[in-house]
C-alpha positions as CSV (number, residue, x, y, z in Angstrom):
1,M,0.4,0.1,-0.1
2,Y,1.1,3.4,-1.0
3,K,0.5,6.4,0.9
4,S,0.7,9.7,-0.3
5,I,-0.3,13.0,0.0
6,D,-2.3,16.1,-2.0
7,L,-0.7,19.3,-1.7
8,F,-2.7,22.5,-3.1
9,A,-4.8,19.4,-3.6
10,G,-8.1,21.2,-5.4
11,I,-11.0,19.4,-5.9
12,G,-8.9,16.1,-5.8
13,G,-7.7,16.4,-10.7
14,I,-4.0,14.6,-9.6
15,R,-5.3,12.5,-7.2
16,K,-8.1,11.4,-8.8
17,G,-5.8,10.3,-11.3
18,F,-3.3,9.0,-9.0
19,D,-6.3,6.2,-7.2
20,R,-7.4,5.6,-11.0
21,A,-4.4,4.3,-12.2
22,F,-3.2,2.3,-8.4
23,G,-5.7,1.1,-7.5
24,K,-6.4,-0.3,-3.8
25,K,-3.1,0.3,-4.0
26,I,-3.0,3.5,-2.9
27,K,-4.1,5.9,0.3
28,T,-4.2,9.6,0.6
29,V,-2.9,10.2,4.3
30,F,-3.2,14.4,4.4
31,V,-4.0,17.0,2.6
32,S,-3.5,20.6,2.0
33,E,-5.6,23.3,-0.1
34,W,-6.7,27.2,1.4
35,D,-9.5,28.0,-1.2
36,E,-12.4,27.2,1.0
37,F,-15.1,26.6,-2.1
38,A,-11.9,24.7,-3.3
39,Q,-12.7,22.0,0.2
40,K,-16.3,22.1,-0.8
41,T,-16.2,20.5,-4.0
42,Y,-13.1,18.2,-2.5
43,K,-15.5,17.3,1.1
44,M,-17.9,15.9,-1.5
45,N,-16.1,13.6,-3.4
46,Y,-13.5,12.0,-1.1
47,H,-14.6,11.0,2.1
48,D,-11.4,11.5,4.4
49,K,-11.7,10.8,7.7
50,F,-9.4,13.4,8.5
51,D,-9.8,17.2,8.0
52,I,-8.3,18.9,5.5
53,A,-5.1,21.2,6.1
54,G,-5.3,25.0,5.0
55,D,-2.2,27.6,4.7
56,I,0.5,25.2,3.9
57,T,3.1,27.1,4.9
58,Q,1.5,27.4,8.2
59,I,1.9,23.4,8.6
60,D,4.8,21.9,10.7
61,E,6.4,19.5,7.7
62,K,7.0,17.3,11.2
63,E,3.3,17.6,11.8
64,I,2.1,15.1,8.4
65,P,2.1,11.3,8.4
66,K,4.8,10.0,6.5
67,F,4.2,9.0,2.9
68,D,5.4,7.1,-0.5
69,I,4.1,9.7,-2.8
70,C,3.9,13.5,-3.0
71,L,1.5,14.8,-5.3
72,A,1.8,18.8,-5.9
73,G,0.2,21.1,-8.8
74,F,2.0,23.8,-6.6
75,P,0.5,27.4,-7.6
76,C,1.5,28.4,-11.1
77,Q,0.8,32.5,-11.0
78,A,4.5,32.7,-10.3
79,F,5.1,31.3,-13.3
80,S,2.3,31.7,-15.5
81,L,3.0,33.3,-19.2
82,A,-0.3,35.0,-18.5
83,G,1.0,36.4,-15.3
84,K,3.6,38.8,-14.3
85,R,6.4,36.2,-14.4
86,M,8.0,37.3,-11.6
87,G,9.8,33.9,-10.8
88,F,12.0,33.9,-7.4
89,D,16.2,34.6,-7.6
90,D,18.9,32.1,-5.1
91,D,19.2,28.7,-5.0
92,Y,17.6,25.8,-2.7
93,K,17.0,26.5,0.8
94,G,16.4,30.5,-0.3
95,L,16.2,29.1,-3.9
96,C,12.2,29.6,-4.1
97,R,11.2,32.6,-1.8
98,G,8.2,33.9,-2.4
99,T,6.5,30.7,-4.2
100,L,4.6,27.6,-2.7
101,F,7.2,25.7,-4.7
102,Q,9.8,26.1,-1.5
103,D,6.7,24.4,0.8
104,V,7.4,20.9,-1.4
105,V,10.9,20.6,-1.1
106,R,11.1,21.4,2.9
107,I,8.6,18.7,3.5
108,C,10.1,16.2,0.6
109,D,13.3,16.6,2.4
110,F,11.8,15.6,5.6
111,H,10.2,13.0,4.9
112,K,12.3,11.5,1.7
113,P,9.2,10.1,-0.1
114,K,10.1,7.3,-3.2
115,V,7.9,10.2,-5.6
116,I,7.1,13.3,-6.2
117,F,4.7,14.4,-8.7
118,C,3.8,18.2,-10.0
119,E,1.8,19.6,-12.3
120,N,2.3,23.2,-14.0
121,V,1.4,25.4,-16.5
122,K,4.2,25.3,-19.7
123,G,5.8,29.0,-19.4
124,L,7.3,27.6,-16.6
125,T,9.6,25.8,-19.1
126,I,10.8,29.0,-20.3
127,H,10.3,31.9,-17.3
128,D,13.4,33.6,-17.0
129,R,15.2,32.3,-20.1
130,G,14.7,28.5,-18.0
131,R,16.5,29.3,-15.3
132,T,13.4,29.0,-12.7
133,F,13.0,25.5,-14.4
134,M,16.7,24.5,-13.7
135,V,16.8,26.0,-10.1
136,I,13.0,23.6,-9.6
137,K,14.3,20.8,-11.3
138,K,17.8,21.4,-8.8
139,A,16.5,21.5,-5.4
140,F,15.2,18.0,-5.9
141,E,18.0,17.0,-7.6
142,Q,20.1,18.9,-4.0
143,I,17.6,16.6,-2.1
144,G,18.2,13.1,-3.6
145,Y,15.8,12.8,-6.4
146,T,16.4,12.1,-9.8
147,V,14.2,14.5,-12.2
148,Y,12.0,13.6,-15.2
149,D,10.3,16.2,-16.9
150,K,7.4,16.8,-20.3
151,V,5.3,18.9,-21.6
152,L,2.1,16.9,-22.6
153,N,-1.3,18.1,-24.4
154,S,-4.6,17.2,-22.8
155,K,-6.2,16.5,-26.2
156,D,-3.8,13.2,-26.7
157,F,-5.6,11.6,-23.4
158,G,-9.0,10.8,-25.3
159,V,-9.9,14.4,-24.1
160,P,-10.9,17.7,-26.9
161,Q,-8.6,19.8,-24.8
162,N,-5.9,21.5,-26.3
163,R,-4.7,22.4,-23.1
164,E,-0.5,21.9,-23.0
165,R,0.9,21.0,-19.3
166,I,4.7,20.5,-17.8
167,Y,4.8,17.3,-16.0
168,I,7.7,16.7,-14.3
169,V,8.3,13.2,-12.0
170,A,11.1,12.8,-9.6
171,F,12.1,9.5,-7.8
172,R,14.4,9.0,-5.0
173,N,17.9,8.5,-6.1
174,D,17.9,5.0,-4.5
175,I,15.0,3.9,-6.6
176,D,15.8,2.2,-10.1
177,S,13.7,5.0,-12.5
178,S,16.0,4.4,-15.8
179,G,12.9,2.5,-17.3
180,F,10.7,5.6,-16.9
181,K,8.7,7.1,-19.9
182,F,6.5,9.2,-19.6
183,P,3.1,8.2,-21.5
184,E,2.6,8.0,-25.4
185,P,-0.8,9.4,-26.8
186,T,-3.3,7.6,-26.1
187,N,-7.0,8.9,-28.2
188,P,-6.2,11.6,-29.8
189,D,-9.4,11.6,-32.2
190,T,-12.0,12.8,-29.4
191,C,-13.9,15.9,-30.4
192,I,-16.1,18.8,-28.5
193,R,-19.4,16.7,-29.6
194,D,-18.4,13.6,-26.9
195,I,-19.0,15.9,-24.1
196,M,-21.4,17.5,-24.7
197,E,-24.7,17.7,-22.5
198,E,-27.0,15.0,-23.2
199,N,-30.2,16.7,-23.2
200,E,-30.7,20.5,-24.0
201,V,-29.3,22.5,-21.3
202,S,-30.4,25.8,-19.3
203,V,-31.2,29.0,-21.3
204,K,-29.0,30.9,-18.6
205,Y,-26.2,29.2,-20.4
206,Y,-26.7,31.5,-23.6
207,L,-25.9,34.6,-24.6
208,S,-27.7,37.0,-24.8
209,T,-27.7,39.8,-28.4
210,V,-26.5,42.4,-26.4
211,Y,-23.1,40.3,-24.9
212,I,-22.4,38.8,-28.7
213,D,-22.2,42.6,-30.0
214,T,-19.6,42.9,-27.1
215,L,-17.7,40.8,-27.7
216,K,-17.8,41.1,-31.4
217,K,-16.7,44.9,-31.2
218,H,-13.7,43.2,-28.5
219,K,-13.0,41.1,-30.8
220,A,-12.9,43.7,-33.9
221,R,-10.7,46.8,-30.9
222,H,-8.0,43.9,-30.5
223,E,-8.1,42.5,-34.5
224,A,-7.4,45.7,-35.4
225,K,-4.5,46.1,-33.2
226,G,-3.4,43.1,-34.5
227,N,-3.8,41.3,-31.0
228,G,-5.6,37.7,-31.5
229,F,-7.6,37.8,-28.1
230,G,-11.6,37.9,-28.3
231,Y,-14.1,35.0,-28.1
232,E,-14.1,32.3,-29.7
233,I,-16.9,29.5,-32.0
234,R,-15.4,26.7,-31.8
235,D,-16.3,23.8,-34.2
236,L,-17.9,20.7,-32.5
237,D,-16.7,18.2,-34.2
238,G,-12.5,20.0,-33.2
239,K,-10.5,20.5,-30.2
240,A,-11.9,23.6,-26.9
241,G,-9.0,25.3,-26.3
242,A,-7.2,25.4,-22.3
243,I,-10.1,26.1,-19.7
244,V,-8.6,29.0,-17.4
245,C,-10.4,30.6,-15.1
246,G,-10.8,34.4,-15.4
247,G,-10.7,36.5,-18.2
248,M,-12.4,35.3,-21.4
249,G,-11.9,31.9,-20.3
250,R,-15.3,30.4,-21.2
251,E,-16.0,33.6,-24.3
252,R,-12.5,31.9,-25.9
253,N,-15.0,28.3,-25.9
254,L,-18.0,28.6,-27.2
255,I,-20.3,26.6,-28.9
256,I,-23.3,26.7,-30.6
257,D,-26.1,23.9,-29.8
258,K,-29.8,24.6,-31.4
259,R,-31.5,22.5,-29.2
260,L,-33.1,25.0,-26.8
261,T,-36.8,24.9,-26.9
262,D,-37.7,28.1,-24.3
263,F,-35.6,31.4,-25.1
264,T,-37.4,32.7,-21.8
265,P,-34.6,34.0,-20.4
266,V,-34.2,32.6,-16.2
267,T,-31.1,35.3,-15.2
268,H,-31.6,39.2,-15.4
269,I,-29.7,40.2,-19.3
270,K,-29.7,42.4,-21.9
271,G,-31.2,42.3,-25.1
272,E,-33.1,38.4,-25.9
273,V,-31.8,35.2,-26.0
274,N,-30.4,35.0,-28.9
275,R,-31.4,32.6,-31.7
276,E,-27.9,31.1,-33.6
277,G,-27.8,28.5,-30.2
278,I,-24.7,30.8,-29.1
279,R,-23.9,29.7,-25.1
280,K,-21.0,29.2,-23.1
281,M,-20.1,25.3,-22.3
282,T,-21.5,24.4,-18.5
283,P,-19.3,23.1,-15.8
284,R,-20.0,19.5,-16.7
285,E,-19.1,19.9,-20.3
286,W,-15.6,21.4,-18.7
287,A,-15.7,18.7,-16.1
288,R,-15.3,16.0,-19.1
289,L,-13.2,18.5,-20.9
290,Q,-11.0,17.6,-17.5
291,G,-11.6,14.2,-17.5
292,F,-13.8,13.6,-14.6
293,P,-15.9,11.2,-14.4
294,D,-20.1,12.3,-14.6
295,D,-20.2,10.8,-10.9
296,F,-18.2,13.7,-9.4
297,K,-20.2,15.9,-7.6
298,L,-20.4,19.3,-9.3
299,E,-23.3,20.8,-6.3
300,L,-21.5,24.6,-6.1
301,A,-22.6,28.3,-7.6
302,D,-21.3,28.1,-11.4
303,T,-18.5,30.6,-11.2
304,H,-16.7,28.4,-8.4
305,L,-17.4,25.6,-10.2
306,Y,-15.6,26.8,-13.9
307,K,-12.6,28.8,-11.5
308,Q,-12.1,25.5,-9.9
309,L,-12.3,23.2,-13.3
310,G,-9.8,26.1,-14.6
311,N,-7.7,25.3,-12.0
312,S,-7.9,21.8,-12.4
313,V,-5.1,19.4,-14.3
314,T,-6.8,16.8,-17.2
315,V,-7.4,13.5,-15.1
316,N,-6.6,11.1,-18.1
317,V,-3.4,12.3,-18.5
318,I,-2.3,12.5,-14.7
319,E,-4.1,8.7,-14.5
320,A,-1.5,8.0,-17.8
321,I,1.7,9.7,-16.4
322,A,0.9,7.7,-12.9
323,K,0.9,3.9,-14.6
324,E,4.5,4.5,-15.9
325,I,5.3,5.7,-11.4
326,R,4.2,2.6,-10.4
327,K,5.5,0.5,-13.4
328,V,8.9,1.4,-11.6
329,L,8.2,1.6,-8.4
330,E,6.7,-1.9,-8.3
331,N,9.8,-3.0,-10.9
332,G,12.5,-1.3,-8.0
333,K,11.5,-2.8,-4.9
């Protein structure tokens, strides 16, 4: 039985992938997530006998139970191409002051798990001309790990979402990880049509005529400046763009669904509901884009769910990598 901890857990996407890959051979013994709404969704779907810990910076590593696998989707704001790319200075111990990554290193330096698994935005690899990423890998090497990394795209693993992320797998040096390899694409042929709601969705997801007009003007302004920003209607036989929280996250992944029968608004809108069938995807559709099963409970308000799913990971990719990790652990005993 492998014991795991789930740091920066979000709604538990990384855990879901490892649970699928390891089955009954894995048990989560500690979870940390500071966002109270993410905690609520997590608790609805995982029924642990312990409480979710909050701010990881305030938790003494000695208080965390022993574990074999560290799962850490540490926050990417410091490294995202969309963010300010502040990064960090210095070397290990001082290396990542000001970032939450240092807490992953601190905890793993004390507990020395067999494996550390991290996921982050692709921009991490080129931030500060690659120096940030080098410091991260060096930090793991300094505490006794062999580090592997690769950028993988969710669309190659059975979900129709074009989402590139960097995945880092670090094995403790006494484990023979020479046979480790990242998974090859498994099912690149899915399309948006495959993840659409089976039945007609609420009129609240359909855009108003006034809002569509606003989006068109916004896009035209950006195009005049030579920018590619703006709303986008996706081909149902194609892929979605990366789902993200905030900004144009939803508007970049609009679809046309002409099944709506009642155009009476259920929320306060300007103008009327459009007759072209243009709508946002629902949180359930976003969950499917991330590989969450339909029995995964999504019970909070949509605004929270969009944020949580946009911040989450693609479960299918995690599962595929976790299967390769399991092979190494079972061969290296």
